[in-house]
C-alpha positions as CSV (number, residue, x, y, z in Angstrom):
1,M,88.9,65.4,-7.4
2,K,89.5,64.1,-11.0
3,T,86.9,61.7,-12.4
4,F,87.5,59.1,-15.1
5,G,85.0,56.5,-16.4
6,F,85.1,53.1,-18.1
7,A,82.4,52.2,-20.6
8,G,81.9,48.9,-22.3
9,W,79.6,46.0,-22.7
10,S,79.3,43.2,-20.1
11,G,82.2,40.8,-20.5
12,S,84.5,43.4,-22.1
13,G,87.0,43.4,-19.2
14,K,86.2,46.7,-17.5
15,T,86.2,45.3,-13.9
16,T,89.5,43.4,-14.5
17,L,91.2,46.4,-16.0
18,I,90.1,48.7,-13.2
19,E,91.3,46.1,-10.6
20,Q,94.7,46.2,-12.3
21,L,94.8,50.0,-12.6
22,I,93.9,50.9,-8.9
23,P,97.2,49.6,-7.4
24,R,99.2,51.5,-10.0
25,F,97.4,54.7,-9.1
26,V,97.7,54.0,-5.4
27,Q,101.5,53.3,-5.8
28,R,101.8,56.8,-7.2
29,G,100.4,58.2,-4.0
30,L,96.9,58.8,-5.2
31,R,93.8,58.3,-3.1
32,V,91.4,56.4,-5.3
33,S,87.7,55.8,-5.0
34,L,85.2,54.1,-7.3
35,I,81.6,54.3,-8.2
36,K,80.1,51.2,-9.8
37,H,76.7,51.4,-11.4
38,A,74.8,48.1,-11.3
39,H,72.0,47.5,-13.8
40,H,70.5,44.8,-11.6
41,T,69.4,44.2,-8.1
42,F,72.4,43.7,-5.8
43,D,72.8,43.2,-2.1
44,V,75.8,43.7,0.2
45,D,73.9,42.3,3.1
46,H,73.2,38.7,4.0
47,P,70.1,37.0,5.3
48,G,70.1,36.5,9.1
49,K,72.5,39.4,9.8
50,D,71.2,42.1,12.1
51,S,71.5,44.8,9.5
52,Y,69.6,42.6,7.0
53,R,66.8,42.0,9.5
54,H,66.6,45.7,10.3
55,R,66.5,46.8,6.7
56,H,63.9,44.2,5.8
57,A,61.8,45.4,8.8
58,G,61.5,48.7,7.0
59,A,64.5,50.9,8.0
60,S,65.4,53.4,5.2
61,E,69.1,53.5,6.0
62,I,71.4,51.2,7.8
63,L,75.0,52.2,8.6
64,V,77.2,49.2,9.7
65,T,80.6,50.2,11.1
66,S,83.6,48.5,12.6
67,S,87.3,49.4,13.2
68,R,88.1,48.3,9.6
69,R,85.3,49.7,7.4
70,W,81.8,51.1,7.3
71,V,79.0,50.9,4.8
72,L,75.8,52.8,4.4
73,M,72.9,51.0,2.8
74,H,70.0,53.1,1.6
75,E,66.8,51.6,0.4
76,L,65.1,53.5,-2.3
77,R,61.7,51.9,-1.6
78,G,60.2,53.0,-4.9
79,T,61.8,56.4,-5.1
80,Q,63.9,57.4,-8.1
81,E,67.5,56.4,-8.3
82,P,69.8,59.4,-7.5
83,S,71.6,61.0,-10.4
84,F,75.3,60.5,-11.1
85,D,76.1,64.0,-9.7
86,E,74.1,63.2,-6.5
87,Q,76.1,60.0,-6.1
88,V,79.4,61.7,-6.6
89,K,78.6,64.1,-3.8
90,R,78.4,61.1,-1.4
91,I,82.0,60.1,-2.1
92,S,84.6,61.3,0.4
93,P,87.3,63.6,-1.0
94,C,89.9,61.7,-3.1
95,D,92.4,62.4,-5.8
96,L,90.9,60.1,-8.5
97,L,87.4,58.9,-8.7
98,L,87.0,56.0,-11.1
99,V,83.5,55.2,-12.5
100,E,82.3,51.9,-13.9
101,G,79.0,52.1,-15.7
102,F,77.0,55.4,-15.9
103,K,77.4,55.2,-19.6
104,F,75.7,58.6,-20.1
105,A,77.7,60.5,-17.5
106,P,79.4,63.6,-19.0
107,I,82.9,62.5,-17.9
108,P,86.0,61.4,-19.8
109,K,85.8,57.7,-20.4
110,L,87.8,54.8,-21.8
111,E,85.8,52.4,-23.9
112,V,86.9,48.8,-23.2
113,W,86.0,46.7,-26.2
114,R,86.4,43.1,-27.1
115,A,85.1,41.5,-30.3
116,E,83.9,38.4,-28.4
117,T,81.1,40.4,-26.8
118,G,79.5,40.6,-30.3
119,E,78.5,44.2,-29.5
120,A,79.1,47.4,-31.5
121,L,81.5,50.1,-30.4
122,L,80.1,52.7,-28.1
123,H,82.4,55.7,-28.9
124,P,80.7,56.7,-32.2
125,N,77.7,57.6,-30.1
126,D,79.4,59.0,-27.0
127,S,81.5,62.1,-27.4
128,H,82.9,61.7,-23.8
129,I,84.8,58.6,-24.8
130,V,88.4,59.8,-25.2
131,A,90.1,56.5,-26.1
132,V,89.5,52.8,-26.8
133,A,91.3,49.9,-25.1
134,S,91.0,46.6,-26.9
135,D,92.9,43.4,-27.6
136,A,91.9,43.6,-31.2
137,R,92.4,46.0,-34.2
138,V,89.7,48.7,-34.0
139,E,88.9,51.3,-36.7
140,T,88.8,54.5,-34.7
141,K,90.1,58.1,-34.8
142,L,90.5,58.0,-31.1
143,P,93.7,56.8,-29.4
144,L,93.7,53.0,-29.4
145,L,95.3,51.4,-26.4
146,N,96.4,47.8,-25.9
147,L,94.0,46.3,-23.3
148,N,96.9,44.2,-22.0
149,D,99.2,47.2,-21.5
150,V,97.9,48.3,-18.1
151,E,100.9,50.5,-17.5
152,G,100.3,52.3,-20.8
153,I,96.6,52.7,-20.0
154,S,97.4,54.1,-16.5
155,S,99.8,56.6,-18.0
156,F,97.3,57.7,-20.7
157,I,94.6,58.3,-18.0
158,L,96.9,60.3,-15.8
159,K,98.1,62.4,-18.7
160,H,94.6,63.0,-19.9
161,L,93.6,64.2,-16.5
162,K,96.8,66.3,-16.2
163,M,97.9,64.3,-13.2
164,A,101.1,63.0,-14.6
């Protein structure tokens, strides 16, 4: 399983880029999975649903399954968040694991940067960033990819991972 990450500030376009890349990888016959790290509280469950009621009653894990999908919700209930490596072990085998967030994970990453965020570039402080994708001119020694050239970014990632 090859792993490739995306780093950037909120509003830089990471999610949109990944959403455009996934179909290109799938069209090449790759099985693609994704880990997204949220820096805030999130919920995939809804008040009133059985699973929500059971979870809020105190269950540590709830697995909801159907003929179309399944999801496992695990409540940390004050315990430490699992490490990146522990989370990767939970992913079923695939060809390409994309990672959004986990800025400090020691994996190859593409920095997605837009001037509009008003934030500094990350790559000068992260040796795992292998290229920058932007819609602006960026001073960098790393490969600079056009953020709007999704096919070019897709090709770069596959070549970098030696999957092309």
